[in-house]
N, C-alpha and C positions, 0 to 999 in steps of 0.2 A: 738811695736806690737799693742798698743792700737789705734794708728792712722789707721792702716790697718783694725782693727775691726770696727772702726767708719765708715770708708769708705764703708766697706762691708754692714753695716746696712743701710746706706743712699742709696746705690744701691738697696738693697732689697726693701726698702720703695718706692723708685721712680719707680722701675720696676713694682710694683703692681698697680700703678695709672696712669702712662703716656701712651699715645697713639699718633699716628701721627695726631690726631685731637685736641690735647692739644694746646691751644693758649698761646701766650706770656702773655696775661692778666691773664689767669688762673694760670700760673706759678707764676706771681707776687703776686697774691692773696694768694697763698699757702706759698710762700717763704719769702715775706717781713716781716711778723710778727716774724719770727724765725731767720732771718739773721742779722748779725751785720752791714753789708754794702752790697752795690750792685753797679755794674757798667755795662755799655753797651760797646760793640765793634760793630762798624758799618763798613761794608765791601763795601764801595764805592757806586756806583749807582746800584748795583745788587739788592738792597733791602734786602739782607741777613744781619743778625745780630746775635750777641751772647749776652747773659746777664749772668753775673757772680754774685754769691751770696757767701759772706764770712760767713761761718757758725760759726767758732770759730778761735782760733789762729792756728789751724792745718789743717782745712778742708775747701775746697771751692767746689762749684758746678757750672758747666758751662752748659748753655742750648743754643743750636744753632737753629735758626729759618730761614725759607725760606722767600721769598718776601711777603707772605700772613700772616706772623707772626705765622705760624704753626710749631710745634716742629719737627726738623729733627733728632737731636742727642743730647746727653748730656754726661757729664763726672763728676765723683766725684773723687777728687784727693787732694793731699797735697797742701796746700796754697802756692801760688807764691807771690812774692813781687809785689804789685800794684803801678802803677804810673798813676794817674787820672788827666785829664785836668779840667779846671774850669767848664766845661759843664757836668761833670760826666762821660765822655767817657774815657774808659781805653786806655792808650797809650802804656802800657807795662805790662806784667804779665798775659797774656791771652792764651799763647801758651800751647797746650795740645798735647802730642804725639797721633797720629792716633789710635794706639792700645788701648788707654784708652777710646775712644769714644764708647758709647752705643747707640743702636737704639731702639726706642719704638716699641712695637708690637701693631698691630691693627690699 
């Protein structure tokens, strides 16, 4: 039950501050000081990417960006097992069910 409560609090906090004009750099500035780890997912030549931040042993946050590095969607969910390559790119552990994706307003 505590994990669901933590996820709900993170969603509430992010909902209050994120918009479609939020950049990947702004997200990094906010999240890096409080995250245990982070990793990128690059989606080929489309320019789209996702960045995941490990909050603690139970919760992670995923931010999805368009080719201009503007926020498209995000998700706060239970931690998955990560497999990172030597370049910091996540090879496994980034899949999130579509129903968990949230979309910034504004």
